[in-house]
Every structure is written in structure tokens, then in C-alpha cells.
N, C-alpha and C positions, 0 to 999 in steps of 0.2 A: 778495522778487523773484529775486533769483539765484537762490536755492535753488529755486524752482517751478519756473524758465526751464528750470535744469538737470535737473529732474526729466522734464519734457515732451521734453524731446531723449532723455532713457532709451527713457523709454516709446514714443518714433517707431524707435528702432534695435532695442529686441526686437519690436516689432511689425512693419519690415521684415523680420527675422531670421528673423518667424515665416512671414512670406507666401515667406521665398527657401525655408525648411525645408519651405513646402510645395509647392510649385512642386516642387524638388527630387524630397520623398516621390512628388507625382505624375508625376514623367519615368519616375522608378524604376518605376515601379509600372505605365505603359504601356508602357515598355520588357522589364519583365517579361515583359508580357501577349501583349506581338507575339512574343516571342522563343517564347513558351509554345505560342504558336499556330502557328506556324514549325514545330516539332516535333514536334507533335500529326501535321500536314499531313504532313512528311518519313514521320510512323511509319506514317502511312495509308498514303503513296504505297508505301513499301515493303510496307506489308501486300496490298498490291493487284498487286503485282509479285511478289511470291510465290506469290499465290492465282490469277494467270492460269501460273504455271511450272506450279505444280500442277495446273491444267485439263488441260495438252496429257497430261501420265501418267494421268490420270484416262479422257481420251478413250481412249488406246492402249486399259487396260483393259476401257472399253466394246466398243472395237471388236473385242477377241481373244475376248467374249462370244461362246458358240456356241450360249447359251441364249436362250428367246424374246424374253429383255429386252436384248439385245444393241442398243446403235445402229447403225441404219441411216445407210446409207454415202451418203445422197442429199441433203444440204443440208438438212433440218430440222432446228430451233432445238430443244437439249435446255437448258433454264432451271435451274439449282438455285442455293439461296439460304444462305449462312454466314456470321456474324458481322458480319452488315448488308449484305453486299456480293452482288449478282448478276452469276452466271456464265453467261454464254451459247453453246452450242458448237457449231458446225455441222461435218458432218466430210463428205466427197466423194470419192467414189469416184477414182481416177483411170483406171479399167478405159477409160472410152472413150477415151482420150486416146491422141496417137501418140506413141512415143518418137523424138526426128530420130536417134539414137546405133544404133538398130535396125531401123526401116523402109526398105523396100526404094525404090531411086531413083523408080520410076514411081508411088508412094503420096505421095513427098516433093511432088514434080511438081505431081501430083493437087491436091495442100492447097494449094500455092502458087497454084493458079490460081484455086484456092473461095476464098481469101482477094487477089484481086483482081489477081496478075501474068497478062501476058500470056504464051502459052503456049509463047515461045521464052524468056521471061525466065524463066518455071518452069522448064522443061528446064533452062536454064542454071545456075541457081543451086543445084536441086536435084543436079547434078552434082559440082557445085561444096563442098555440102554433105558428097556422100558420099565424097570427095575429103580434107577436112578431116577426118573422121573414122577414116578410112580407117588402120590399121595395117602396109599396103602398102607399101613403098617404088616409087616412083613416081620419075617425071623431076623429081626434085626442082628442080635448075636451071631447068626450064621452069617449075615453078611456083612460083618466087619470081620470076621473071620475070613472068610474069603480074602478079602481086601492085604489085610494084614501075610495071608501066606503068600500072595503076590509083590509082597517088600511095600507097600501103601498104606501111609499110615492113617487115610482119610476112609471113610464110608458113603454111600450117597444118601444125598443132602433129601432126595424123595422129596424134590421139586420142578420145576422149570428148569431148560435148558436154559440157563442167560446169553450167552455164546460162544460160539462154534469154539474157542479154547478150553471150557468146561468139557465140550462132548470127548473131548483129549485123553480127560481125566477116567474116564470108564473103564472098567477094568477089561482089558483085551485089545483096547482102541491102541494103536503107534504112528507116529507120524507120519509113515508114508502114507500110512491107510484114511489120516484124519485131511492130510493134504488134497488128497485124491476124491474126498467126499465133501467137504466145504462147498465147494463151488454149486450143488446140488442142492443145500440145503438155508432155512430162513427160518431163526428163531423167531422172525417175528410175523410170517405169512399167516394169515388167520381161516384159510380158506384149506379141500383137499389139492392137489394140485391139479391143476388142468394139462390134460394132455397133448393138445392143442398149441399151447407157448410153452411145453416142457422141454431142455434139449432130449438129446439122443441115450441118453444116458440111464436118465427118468423115465424116458417112454418104455424103455428097456424093462427097466425095474417094476413097472407100471402091470406091464405084459405079465412078467412075471408072478407077480402078487394076485395078479389074474381078479378074483370079485372083493379082494381083502380093500379095495378102493372104490367106495361111490365113484360115481360120474361125479362130478363139478357140476355147481347151481350155474345159471344164467343170467344170475340176478344182479341187476348192475346198482341195486341199495345196499349190496351186502359190503362189508368191511375189506379195505385191499390197501396191498403194499407196497410199494417200491425203492427203486432207489437211483437216488443221483447223486452225479459222477458231476466236480465242477471244475473247469482248470479257468485260471484269470492270467494273461501274458500283458507285461506293458511292452512288448515290443523292445523291448531293448535287455531280457535276460533275465528279468523279476519274472517270478511265476508264484501263485498262489493256488492251494488245492482243494476241494472239500469234498467229501463223501455222506451222505446222511441217508437212511434207511427212514421212510414216511410210512407211518398207518392210516389211512381214512378211512372215517366210520361216517357215511354219510348219511344228512339229516333231513329236514324237508328242504324242499324245491324253491330256491327263491329264484325266477326267473331261467338265465340259460343256465346257473350254477348252483351248488348244492350248498346248506349250510351243513357242510362237513366238519367233524369233531378233526382236529390235527395232533396227529401224534408223534413225536420227532423222536422214534425209537435211540437211533444211534447218532454220532456227532462224530466223523473224523476229522482234522486237519492237517495239512501239510503245505509246504512249500517249496 
């Protein structure tokens, strides 16, 4: 009887050991599966990011093409598929936008007014924008005093605007007006705005400014800038985006393409 009892206990111990080992093995397998899925997700994410980066350069290649296969700079979608990923590219010319670094003061004032500023407010802010970007040495002390009187601890750097956010620092500018103004501006657009490619707000400002802005040149060899918007999707909810502003300075003709100098002025990533 004692021997049977000991055998029963031994069997229970073996059974509990097997159960424990089974649980341990199941846990290890589940953990390994989770980690494997995480590794696959990271690899897929990295692949999408690299695909998005490559799509920017693909966009530049197609924008430089001078053949009939050239991608238009009008916002239409160009869709490509590779390795299970779908890439959508939209190119938009900046030729219709106003460059705050080169636009004359009457055009800036007219654009500000078209974006909701009063005539007096528009004239004042336009003058302050010209003062901000101007390299000419004016009355620095008076300039600083006006900004200090408005509660601002800085003064105009007397250099070109680098970003839209910097325009928000100009004396008299406010967030609401800046939001309305931003879609019509580009700090990289190298030419006078082309009224044929401008949006209704810029066209209104151009009409109001009258002769302040000369007609744009139609020389195809002049520098141009455009915006590239890239979206990459993997079909499983994964997504990566890029937005780049590209400035092209044409060079010598090489067959159907030009030996352009390419400057990527801005590069924004997202996912």
C-alpha cells in the first residue's frame, strides 16, 4: 500500500512537471512569435521609410525630364507599386506663389489685404516685412524700440525669411493672418509670381498691386521650384509620407533632359 502511494505521488509530480514545461514552452513560443512580428513590423516600417525617401528622388527625376513622359507639376497623382507597396506622388509648381523675400511692398500689402487684413494693417505689416528682410542698415535703435514697445525681445535680423514661421515674428503679424497668408507664399520660389498659375487670392493681389509686379518671364531655362508630396502605403495600415521643396537651376542640355542643379530646400518626414 505504501509503495502504491509513493508511486501515485511520483506520477503527480511528473504530471505537474510536464504541465509546467508545457506552459513554459507555450510562453517561449508566444514570446518568440510576438518578437518576430515586432521585428517584421520594424523591417516593414524601415522599408516604407526608405521607399518614401527614394520616391522624392524619383519625383525630381521625372520633374527634370523634358520628354512627353515628364510628370506634370499640377497636383495630379502618379501611382507606382513595388514590393507590395503603393507610392502616390503629387508635384505642385510654386510658380504662382509670392516670395516674401523678393515681392515689392505694394504686392505684399495687397496680398495681406486679400487675406483679411485691413488696409492700414496690411500697409504696416508689409512695411515691417520689407524692413525684416532688408540688408540696408536703418535706424537699428528705433527698430529695436518699436519691437520692445510691442513686448517683443528681438528685432528684425535684416536678412531673408527662411521659413513661414519666421514671418509670424514680424511686428503686427498674428496667427490668424499668418495661417491665411501661408498657402500663398514660398520662400524658395525664385521668380515673380505667374498670374496664370496663381490661385484666386494671389491673382487678386496682383491686380491690386498693378504695375508693382512685372510680367513673369517665359524662359524655360530660368530656375523653378516645386513641392513634392509623397505617400507610401503597405496595404496593412502602414503609412509613410514625405514633403519636399525642390529648387531646380537648369544647366546645359543633355539629350531630352537638362543638367540641372538640384537643391532640396525643405524635407519633412511623417508616418
